[in-house]
C-alpha positions as CSV (number, residue, x, y, z in Angstrom):
1,M,0.0,0.0,0.0
2,P,1.4,3.5,-0.9
3,M,2.2,5.7,2.1
4,V,1.0,8.8,0.2
5,E,-1.6,8.8,-2.6
6,I,-2.8,12.0,-4.1
7,R,-5.5,11.7,-6.7
8,G,-6.5,14.6,-8.8
9,V,-6.3,17.1,-6.0
10,T,-7.2,20.7,-6.7
11,K,-7.1,23.5,-4.2
12,A,-8.7,26.9,-5.0
13,Y,-9.1,30.0,-3.0
14,G,-11.8,31.8,-4.9
15,S,-10.3,32.5,-8.4
16,L,-6.8,31.6,-7.3
17,V,-5.9,28.0,-8.0
18,A,-3.1,26.9,-5.7
19,L,-3.0,23.3,-6.9
20,H,-4.4,21.9,-10.1
21,E,-5.2,18.2,-10.6
22,L,-2.2,17.0,-8.6
23,N,-1.4,13.3,-8.8
24,L,1.4,11.8,-6.7
25,T,2.1,8.4,-5.2
26,L,4.9,7.7,-2.6
27,E,5.8,4.2,-1.4
28,P,6.9,3.5,2.2
29,G,10.5,4.3,3.0
30,E,10.9,7.0,0.3
31,I,12.5,10.4,0.8
32,F,10.6,12.7,-1.5
33,G,12.2,16.0,-2.4
34,F,9.5,18.6,-3.2
35,I,10.9,21.5,-5.3
36,G,9.3,24.6,-6.6
37,P,9.4,28.4,-6.6
38,N,7.7,30.4,-3.8
39,G,4.0,30.2,-4.3
40,A,4.2,27.0,-6.4
41,G,2.0,24.9,-4.2
42,K,4.4,23.0,-2.0
43,T,3.1,24.2,1.4
44,T,-0.5,23.8,0.2
45,T,0.2,20.1,-0.7
46,I,1.9,19.5,2.6
47,K,-0.9,21.1,4.6
48,I,-3.4,19.0,2.9
49,L,-1.5,15.8,3.8
50,A,-1.2,17.2,7.4
51,T,-5.0,17.6,7.5
52,L,-4.7,21.4,7.9
53,L,-6.4,22.1,4.6
54,E,-9.1,20.3,2.7
55,P,-8.8,19.9,-1.1
56,S,-11.4,21.6,-3.2
57,T,-11.7,18.5,-5.4
58,G,-9.8,15.1,-5.5
59,K,-8.6,12.9,-2.7
60,A,-5.5,12.5,-0.6
61,L,-4.7,9.4,1.4
62,V,-2.0,8.7,4.0
63,D,-1.3,5.0,4.6
64,G,-4.7,4.3,3.0
65,I,-6.6,6.8,5.2
66,D,-8.5,9.6,3.6
67,V,-7.2,12.9,5.1
68,T,-10.6,14.5,4.9
69,A,-12.8,11.6,6.0
70,D,-10.6,10.6,9.1
71,P,-8.1,13.4,9.9
72,E,-7.6,12.2,13.5
73,A,-6.4,8.9,12.3
74,V,-4.0,10.6,9.9
75,R,-2.6,12.9,12.6
76,A,-1.7,9.9,14.7
77,I,0.7,8.6,12.0
78,I,2.3,11.8,10.7
79,G,4.9,14.3,12.0
80,Y,4.5,17.8,10.6
81,M,7.2,20.4,10.8
82,P,6.0,23.8,9.3
83,D,8.3,26.2,7.6
84,S,7.8,28.7,10.4
85,F,7.9,26.6,13.5
86,G,7.1,27.7,17.0
87,V,8.8,26.8,20.2
88,Y,7.9,27.7,23.8
89,D,10.8,29.6,25.2
90,D,9.7,29.3,28.9
91,F,10.1,25.5,28.7
92,K,13.1,23.3,29.2
93,V,14.0,21.1,26.3
94,W,12.8,17.9,27.9
95,E,9.6,19.6,29.2
96,Y,8.8,20.8,25.7
97,L,9.1,17.3,24.3
98,D,7.2,15.8,27.2
99,F,4.4,18.3,26.6
100,F,4.0,17.2,23.0
101,A,4.3,13.5,23.9
102,A,1.4,14.1,26.3
103,A,-0.6,15.9,23.6
104,Y,-0.2,12.8,21.4
105,K,-1.5,10.7,24.4
106,V,1.8,8.8,24.9
107,P,1.5,7.1,28.3
108,K,3.3,9.0,31.1
109,V,5.4,6.1,32.1
110,D,6.8,5.9,28.5
111,R,7.6,9.5,28.0
112,P,11.0,9.8,29.8
113,G,12.6,7.1,27.7
114,L,10.9,8.4,24.5
115,V,12.2,11.9,25.2
116,D,15.8,10.6,25.7
117,M,15.5,8.6,22.5
118,V,14.5,11.6,20.3
119,L,17.1,13.8,22.0
120,E,19.8,11.3,21.1
121,L,18.5,10.9,17.5
122,T,18.6,14.7,17.0
123,N,21.9,15.2,18.8
124,L,20.3,17.3,21.6
125,T,21.0,15.1,24.6
126,V,23.5,17.7,26.0
127,K,20.7,20.3,25.9
128,K,18.1,18.2,27.7
129,D,17.9,20.6,30.7
130,A,18.6,23.8,28.8
131,W,15.9,26.5,28.4
132,V,14.5,26.5,24.9
133,E,15.1,30.3,24.7
134,S,18.9,29.6,25.1
135,L,19.1,27.4,21.9
136,S,20.5,28.6,18.6
137,R,18.3,28.6,15.6
138,G,19.9,25.4,14.4
139,M,19.2,23.7,17.7
140,K,15.6,25.0,17.8
141,Q,15.2,23.5,14.3
142,R,16.4,20.2,15.6
143,L,14.1,20.4,18.6
144,C,11.2,21.0,16.3
145,L,12.2,17.9,14.3
146,A,12.4,16.0,17.6
147,R,8.9,17.2,18.5
148,T,7.6,15.6,15.3
149,L,9.1,12.2,16.3
150,V,7.7,11.8,19.8
151,H,4.8,9.7,18.7
152,N,6.8,7.6,16.3
153,P,5.0,8.7,13.1
154,K,5.2,6.7,9.9
155,L,5.3,9.8,7.6
156,L,7.3,13.0,8.2
157,L,6.1,16.2,6.4
158,L,9.0,18.7,6.6
159,D,8.3,22.1,5.0
160,E,11.6,23.9,4.3
161,P,13.5,22.3,7.3
162,A,16.9,23.6,6.2
163,S,15.7,27.2,5.9
164,G,18.1,29.6,7.7
165,L,20.6,26.9,8.8
166,D,24.3,27.2,8.4
167,P,26.2,24.6,6.3
168,R,27.2,22.4,9.2
169,A,23.6,22.3,10.5
170,R,22.3,21.4,7.0
171,I,24.8,18.5,6.8
172,E,23.6,17.3,10.3
173,L,20.0,17.6,9.2
174,R,20.7,15.5,6.0
175,E,22.3,12.8,8.1
176,M,19.4,12.7,10.5
177,L,17.0,12.3,7.6
178,R,19.0,9.4,6.2
179,E,18.9,7.8,9.7
180,L,15.2,8.3,9.9
181,R,14.7,6.6,6.5
182,S,16.8,3.7,7.7
183,M,14.3,3.4,10.6
184,G,11.5,2.9,8.0
185,K,10.1,6.5,7.9
186,T,8.7,8.0,4.8
187,I,9.7,11.6,4.4
188,V,8.4,14.5,2.3
189,V,10.8,17.4,2.4
190,S,10.4,20.7,0.6
191,S,13.5,22.8,0.0
192,H,15.2,25.4,-2.2
193,I,18.7,23.9,-1.5
194,L,18.7,21.7,-4.6
195,P,22.2,20.1,-4.6
196,E,21.6,18.8,-1.0
197,L,18.3,17.3,-1.9
198,A,20.0,15.3,-4.7
199,D,22.3,13.9,-2.1
200,F,19.7,12.1,0.0
201,C,16.3,12.0,-1.8
202,T,15.2,8.9,-3.5
203,T,12.4,10.5,-5.4
204,V,11.8,14.1,-6.5
205,G,9.0,16.3,-7.8
206,I,9.0,19.8,-9.3
207,I,5.9,21.9,-9.0
208,E,5.2,25.3,-10.5
209,K,2.0,27.3,-10.5
210,G,0.2,24.5,-8.8
211,V,1.1,22.0,-11.6
212,L,3.4,19.0,-11.0
213,K,5.9,19.3,-13.9
214,V,7.9,16.1,-13.3
215,A,8.1,13.5,-10.6
216,G,9.8,10.1,-10.0
217,P,13.0,8.4,-8.9
218,I,15.7,11.0,-9.0
219,G,18.0,9.0,-11.4
220,D,15.1,8.4,-13.8
221,V,14.0,12.0,-13.7
222,L,17.5,13.4,-14.4
223,G,18.2,10.8,-17.1
224,S,14.9,11.5,-18.9
225,R,16.0,15.0,-19.5
226,C,19.2,14.0,-21.2
227,S,18.4,13.9,-25.0
228,V,22.1,14.8,-25.7
229,R,25.4,14.2,-24.0
230,R,26.7,17.5,-22.7
231,L,30.5,17.6,-22.8
232,E,33.0,20.0,-21.3
233,I,36.0,20.4,-23.5
234,Q,39.1,22.6,-23.0
235,P,41.6,22.7,-25.8
236,T,44.9,24.6,-25.4
237,D,44.9,28.2,-26.5
238,T,46.9,27.4,-29.6
239,D,44.6,24.5,-30.6
240,R,41.3,26.3,-30.3
241,A,40.9,27.1,-34.0
242,T,41.6,23.5,-35.0
243,A,39.2,22.2,-32.4
244,R,36.4,24.4,-33.8
245,L,37.0,22.9,-37.2
246,V,36.8,19.3,-35.9
247,L,33.6,20.1,-34.0
248,A,32.0,21.9,-37.0
249,A,32.7,18.8,-39.2
250,N,31.1,16.4,-36.8
251,P,27.4,15.8,-37.7
252,E,26.5,14.6,-34.2
253,I,27.4,18.0,-32.6
254,A,24.2,19.8,-31.8
255,N,25.6,22.9,-30.2
256,V,28.9,24.4,-29.1
257,D,29.3,27.2,-26.5
258,D,33.0,28.3,-26.8
259,K,32.7,31.7,-25.1
260,S,34.8,30.6,-22.1
261,D,38.0,28.6,-21.6
262,I,35.9,25.5,-21.0
263,W,33.6,24.8,-23.9
264,T,30.2,23.2,-23.5
265,V,29.5,20.8,-26.4
266,D,26.1,19.0,-27.0
267,L,26.7,15.7,-28.6
268,A,23.6,13.8,-30.0
269,G,25.1,10.4,-29.7
270,D,26.0,7.5,-27.4
271,L,29.2,6.7,-25.5
272,D,30.9,5.4,-28.6
273,S,30.2,8.8,-30.3
274,Q,31.8,10.5,-27.4
275,S,34.9,8.3,-27.7
276,R,35.1,8.9,-31.5
277,L,34.9,12.7,-30.9
278,M,37.9,12.6,-28.5
279,R,39.8,10.5,-31.0
280,E,39.1,12.9,-33.8
281,L,40.4,15.8,-31.7
282,V,43.5,14.0,-30.8
283,D,44.2,12.8,-34.3
284,A,43.8,16.4,-35.5
285,G,46.6,17.4,-33.1
286,V,44.3,19.1,-30.6
287,R,45.8,19.0,-27.1
288,L,43.1,18.9,-24.4
289,H,43.3,20.2,-20.9
290,R,39.8,18.8,-20.3
291,F,37.4,16.4,-21.9
292,A,34.5,15.1,-19.7
293,E,30.8,14.6,-19.7
294,K,28.8,17.1,-17.7
295,T,26.0,15.4,-15.8
296,D,22.7,17.2,-15.2
297,N,21.8,18.1,-11.6
298,L,18.7,19.2,-9.9
299,E,19.4,22.8,-10.6
300,D,19.7,22.1,-14.3
301,L,16.4,20.1,-14.2
302,F,14.7,22.8,-12.2
303,L,15.6,25.6,-14.6
304,S,14.7,23.5,-17.7
305,V,11.1,22.6,-16.5
306,T,10.1,25.9,-14.7
307,E,9.4,29.3,-16.0
308,G,9.9,31.3,-12.8
309,V,6.3,32.2,-12.3
310,V,3.9,31.7,-9.3
311,S,0.2,30.9,-9.2
């Protein structure tokens, strides 16, 4: 059974359509990176899954449960971390977590061990007795993540969890998400830090103006955009003219950008074509500082499928 199933969900606010016919399926254990410009519909989607908004049309299910028909059952199995999280400054760290464990009806006898466990998981054990107001932003972010874990949810909904964090804190967050996945959690994480999403997400989706542009396993999504091989070639200064002649004579060369020292060459061919091109350059006496295939990344994909508009 899918952990998340969204079927034709549309969300409208009057004449403003925030989501349009969204379809998405996530299997248990996936880390889904949700990417899009501001106002694209990411937060609206996450809030629908978190039972905070109802879709105008369509249906959303979490672990087979309709989020509209039985929101209480859904809330028991999700952990939601909003983009602007709130913490209670006049609590100690352990009191804050104990309070939320009680709100989720965790038995009182089980709370101390559970609090210790989520503190260890989020690397906050040394701050157990600290006042929340004394924590740095990164530590408060981790505390908010710990709060989402106190009832052992199956699905984590994290809206911009890395926002405002320094590089070290983002690395720590990434490792925590990998650890949570190893524990069997399914994670939906929205973020604008595209290279880091590629490092740990198993699937990815790009949304713009309420429309899901592309979604699927990250390797498949990136590979599907590669109609040509993009090469980086750097001939020596004295061999640049010869290199241009070789490239111009090759019928498989789709485009050449030679405005900088390292040229970008689009080759409409396979790996053998790439090898033949290198041989042609060498046989023509072209000395190469660099000859390598440039792999697309999430930033390239994002720019290729979006237009920079909001709904």
